[in-house]
Steps between C-alpha positions, in 0.01 A plus 500: 500500500536539875391803706751776506547765775497771226167414371196697635248356747194495278126503573307379191163668454268344250175308456427423131673229300696765308717529816594126522789481263667802675447336836659178383793679335578680819498178699697309240774767482539492867352827596407504872121531466381542858120512439234510238220761548188397299136598509252306715306232332164619347188293465483337152226323302154414582610337827697803597805283584816661633777384269865588583694669212757296313778715632395443859505124445848528345631701792367239742666231303833688502478588866455868457288670768168649364338829606148590386397828640164641380695823414872515478464879580328446841695669776488190707644287226769753435649408841508129390685599179746704710570196713579299183764761423525436122767668284278499199136441396447315165143530369310350212124470448417571871176701448564784753680826468785521759501814711807731556520363847529138381756590235708681758550194712763323296828673456500436126126570447324292254504377145216383296452282190222648274352333197551761244763719324454810724382763489237323280229320681535604862246329723337168596449335160782586274525175301116479429485869401797466265335204316158675487663795346665291232859549616758277316765528767502462873751494778581532865668785689682485837439834685592662818183519709336827588163581652380594142366202309774362262657837472864419648828512320564216256786261587451245224280420198446189293279461199325226302264492194144411552358217289189615303284219672670511845282542795574719808539190709776343293678841435492578873660160580772578236559850643528371858776259389667765297504734796631265780875509397468871421397585850775303677770666276348831576519431880867399456574822312318697776696343770825555317412866429489453127129536451379795298135599537377659178223753540171427323378718224174639645382602147497130396291371800194290427269331748404127546195505734382198693282251305130483582255229384326742272821566314446169337180609308569461127415815299428383142523859373870466538726336236530130484871541607389706798247238610768225458740707713232546774436132523876436536540774752217369729652154530516355759290760684246645484428334164324648190137468439219572259116475513247425234126579543286231327236670281198303641576626845387192668819431682773722647791615287785263429800597702819361374845513635752521213840351575666478157448675164644550165473794260304422170544756221294330227159560682308831512189593687349739758680520833381215726324305219551126509630420156542127537367251757543153379747223510816643663424850379384758747581837344394840607543832304693785650522860379767388259550126426358225712602278788494122522402376850729201551443415862197606704327431826139512621423602865554200726661293218854406404681668218426342164572526134258701268365192333427330837324811617296528171382149524333571829382853422251492206353846594807680380469554127650711218370849475439549877674791667691532829 
């Protein structure tokens, strides 16, 4: 589709991969995207390398100018934004709250694609928190942007079922693709004057706080299903983990990243007790039921199957507690 004079001049505002399908959809449908605003590169890994985000790389490939202010709300950057003269801001997975001054620049304000069925799971980690809490349905919501986090009027919603073994990473990818055509249709409705922004029910609001590394610690006093949900929710970051202290005390505890699990209902024991540690079976008791550790990872090593891990880890035995 070629660019049309009645389509709004758009500045895309996004950093995470969740924003990429929306960015591509805007470009492929011929919307005049005049710039991408994305966060500056942050040092990554042991070498503290600056790695450009995938959406920045895509913008460069498609010939879209890239802006990377330290803060989009900085008064000096506000002048740059005014010079761009956008009609609309489209945001997804940007990582900063936009101030009233920023939202006042475009004549149509801003729209945001959020990874939940609002008003549930407002915040930075809606997909992970939904899986962690055992939800069976997820979705995306297109909202009008306001200075309050994820509180704007709802322009469109799409829903999807969550597979019982689906991780946050795979679900977020599905949701990003589900939301891309939703947001372009919402923009067309907005321009045509057909958009209806439904008010969110404040009594139904729940929060989805940003993930921390410590959120991945497995609590074996929870049910086996809750542990399984945590492992799914923490993929791909920060990852779930468990620790076992070896009774002889001669070596430090075994710290194990847990990437994949399965719920086992025919094993019973005290929470954290290793019920099986041989062959391909690495099974740990939870408060109710037990959890089979399917794929694990030792610090500094690559992910491996439970049987490969057990062959190289004779210290871990049945009856030990984490």
